[in-house]
C-alpha positions in Angstrom: 134.7 52.6 1.7 137.4 51.9 -0.9 139.2 54.7 -2.7 138.5 53.8 -6.3 135.8 51.5 -7.8 136.1 50.5 -11.4 132.9 50.5 -13.4 132.9 47.3 -15.4 129.6 47.3 -17.4 127.6 49.6 -19.6 124.6 49.0 -17.3 126.6 50.4 -14.3 127.6 53.3 -16.4 124.0 54.1 -17.3 123.0 53.7 -13.7 125.1 56.7 -12.6 124.6 58.7 -15.8 121.2 60.1 -14.6 121.7 63.7 -13.2 119.7 62.9 -10.1 121.6 59.7 -9.4 124.8 61.7 -9.8 123.6 64.0 -7.0 122.6 61.1 -4.8 125.9 59.4 -5.3 127.9 62.5 -4.5 126.0 62.9 -1.2 126.5 59.2 -0.4 130.3 59.6 -1.0 130.3 62.2 1.7 128.1 60.5 4.3 125.5 57.7 5.0 121.9 58.7 4.5 118.5 57.1 4.6 116.1 57.4 1.7 114.0 59.8 3.7 116.9 62.0 4.5 118.0 62.1 0.8 114.4 62.9 -0.3 114.4 65.9 2.1 117.9 67.0 1.1 117.2 66.9 -2.6 113.6 68.0 -2.3 112.1 65.0 -4.2 109.4 62.4 -3.3 110.3 59.3 -1.3 109.0 57.0 -4.1 111.3 58.7 -6.5 114.4 58.5 -4.3 113.8 54.8 -3.4 113.5 54.0 -7.1 116.9 55.5 -7.8 118.5 54.0 -4.7 117.3 50.6 -5.8 118.9 51.0 -9.2 122.2 52.2 -7.7 122.2 49.3 -5.2 121.3 46.7 -7.9 124.4 47.7 -9.9 126.8 47.7 -6.9 127.3 51.5 -6.8 125.9 51.9 -3.3 125.2 49.6 -0.4 123.5 49.5 3.0 126.0 50.2 5.7 123.7 49.9 8.7 120.0 49.6 9.8 118.3 51.4 12.6 114.8 50.8 14.0 112.7 53.9 14.7 109.1 53.9 15.7 108.9 50.3 14.6 110.2 51.0 11.2 113.6 49.7 10.1 115.6 52.5 8.3 118.4 51.6 5.9 121.5 53.9 5.7 123.1 53.9 2.3 126.7 54.8 1.4 128.7 54.8 -1.8 131.0 51.8 -2.2 133.9 54.1 -3.1 135.0 57.7 -3.1 135.8 57.7 -6.8 134.3 55.8 -9.8 136.3 55.3 -13.0 135.3 53.1 -16.0 137.4 50.3 -17.4 139.0 51.0 -20.7 136.6 48.9 -22.8 133.8 51.3 -21.8 135.5 54.3 -23.3 134.7 56.6 -25.0 131.2 57.0 -23.5 128.8 59.8 -23.9 127.0 58.7 -20.7 130.3 59.2 -18.8 130.9 62.6 -20.4 127.5 63.9 -19.2 128.0 62.3 -15.8 131.3 64.1 -15.4 129.8 67.3 -16.5 127.0 66.8 -13.9 129.6 66.2 -11.2 131.3 69.6 -12.1 127.9 71.4 -12.0 127.0 69.8 -8.7 130.3 70.9 -7.3 129.5 74.5 -8.3 126.1 74.3 -6.8 127.5 73.0 -3.5 130.1 75.8 -3.5 127.5 78.5 -4.2 125.3 77.2 -1.3 128.4 77.2 1.0 129.1 80.8 0.0 125.6 82.0 0.5 125.3 80.4 3.9 128.8 81.3 5.2 129.0 83.8 8.1 129.8 87.4 7.6 133.2 86.9 9.2 134.2 84.6 6.3 134.4 87.7 4.0 135.1 90.5 6.4 138.3 92.5 5.9 140.7 93.0 8.8 143.1 96.0 8.3 145.2 94.9 11.3 146.3 91.7 9.5 145.9 92.6 5.8 148.9 90.5 4.8 147.0 87.4 6.1 144.3 85.9 3.9 141.2 84.2 5.2 139.8 83.6 1.7 140.7 83.5 -2.0 138.7 83.7 -5.2 140.1 83.7 -8.7 140.0 82.2 -12.2 142.9 81.5 -14.4 143.6 80.5 -18.0 146.8 78.7 -18.8 148.5 76.4 -21.3 150.1 73.1 -20.3 150.8 69.6 -21.6 148.8 66.8 -20.2 151.9 65.6 -18.3 152.4 69.0 -16.7 148.7 69.3 -15.7 148.8 65.8 -14.1 152.1 66.8 -12.3 150.4 70.0 -11.0 147.4 68.0 -9.6 149.7 65.5 -7.8 151.8 68.3 -6.4 148.6 70.2 -5.3 147.4 67.1 -3.4 150.8 66.9 -1.6 150.7 70.6 -0.8 147.2 70.2 0.7 148.4 67.4 3.0 151.6 69.4 3.9 149.8 72.5 5.1 146.3 71.4 6.1 144.7 68.9 8.4 142.3 67.1 5.9 138.8 66.2 7.1 137.8 62.6 6.6 134.4 61.4 5.3 133.2 60.6 8.8 131.7 63.6 10.6 133.4 64.6 13.8 136.4 62.3 13.3 138.8 65.2 12.8 139.9 67.1 15.9 141.0 70.7 15.4 143.7 72.3 17.5 142.7 75.6 19.2 144.6 77.5 16.4 142.9 75.8 13.5 139.8 77.1 11.7 137.7 75.2 9.2 138.0 76.1 5.6 136.1 75.1 2.4 137.9 75.0 -0.9 136.5 74.1 -4.3 138.9 73.4 -7.2 137.7 73.0 -10.7 139.9 72.8 -13.8 139.3 71.3 -17.2 140.5 71.5 -20.8 138.8 74.4 -22.5 139.6 75.2 -26.1 136.9 77.8 -26.6 137.4 81.5 -26.5 136.7 83.3 -23.2 133.0 84.1 -22.7 131.9 87.4 -21.2 129.8 87.0 -18.0 127.1 89.6 -18.0 
């Protein structure tokens, strides 16, 4: 899998603009799945999932990475061709891309919510004996920055992650933890927001 794939045509852009295809693509960035596995994961019919997989494959967004035979049936495992997808300049601005980006953010929130709901009790338990050590963090912040400063923060944040953490790769089981290491999940979302704060009720 390459790091970045440049979307070259409006047809490719429209192929990933569908909210369900965005969900499919986000899953195929993380791992390889069969159509049956995706259908079960996303709770949709096999006919529906195979239609969307065919469209994504036709436009070069995903590809078959391996085939396995099970009970006489050949199963295809699909994977995204890249971990990130960005459009070429001539495709911008694009309303399709805006809605696709919004869907990616919403999907990220959904995954994070599911992670929190299914995390063990120990993930949120307090420990008075080591209260100066944190095992979790939750917070929201509003701030002002130039585009240059925001970009610099993102780049420094990436460097900080690699400095302090052992980053997991896309391949399951490929990252070995030391006895002292624990697995953490972190979701980071930031975007330009010119509206007044809303009250969450």
